[in-house]
N, C-alpha and C positions, 0 to 999 in steps of 0.2 A: 524490567519493562522498558520498552523503547520510549514510551511517552514521557517518562521521568527524565531520561537523558537527553533525548531529542525533543525539543519543544516545538513541534510542528503539527499541523492538523492531520497530516498523513500518518505520523507516528501514533497519534492519539487514536485514529481510526483503526490502525492495525492492532493496537493494544486491545481495543474493545473486541475486535474480530477474534483474537487469540482467546480472550476470556470466554466469549460465546462458544467457541469451539470446544473448550474444556468443559463447559457446562453441558453441552450436548453429548460429549463423550461420557460424562458421569451419568447422565440420564440413560444413555444407551446401555451402559454397564449394569445399571440398576434394573433396567427392563430385561436384559439377558439373564440376570440372576433370577428374576421372577419367572421368566420362561423356562429356565433350567429346572427350577423347582416344580413347575407344572408338568414338564416333560418327565421328570423323575416319578411324580405321582402317577402319571399315565402308564409308565413302564411297569410300576408295581401292580397297578390294577390289571394290566394286560397279563402279567405273569400269573396273577391269582386266577384270572378268567381262564387262561390256558390250562392251568393245573386242574381246575374244576371241569373243564371240557374234556380233557384227557380221561379223568376219572369217570365221567358220565359215559364216554364211549366204551371204556373198559367194562363198565357195568352192563351196558347194552349187549356187547359181544358175549359176555359171560352168560347173560340171560338167554341169548339166542342159542348158544351151545347147550345150555341146560334144558331148553325146551324140547330138543330133538334127541332122545337117547339112541335112536337108530340112524343117526346122521351118516355114518359110514355106509349104511345099507340103502340109503335113499337113491332112487334112480338118477338123480342129477349128479351123483358122485361116481357113478359107474362109467366105465369105458366100454362102449359097444363096438363090436366088429361085425362086419357083414359075413354071412356064411362063406367059408372058403378063404377068407382074408387071412393072410399070414402076418404075425406080429413082427414088426420091424424093430431091430435093436441098433442103437448107434454104436 
């Protein structure tokens, strides 16, 4: 520490400034550790929520398919052509 070697008011002031800076740095690191823990918890809950949501969508789609045994024959799934219209092939 400069204050012990240099016995001046400016050296003492700078020594206190350095100590305060290290205290703030330690507090910031502790805060970041807390934030990192909270972020990790949020990521885990989001992953769980995402998995549950995907499962629910899969169940809905399965139920929708199971409700309509004639799905392939429903008019919405047919392709209609006007009389005389020729089928185009690519």
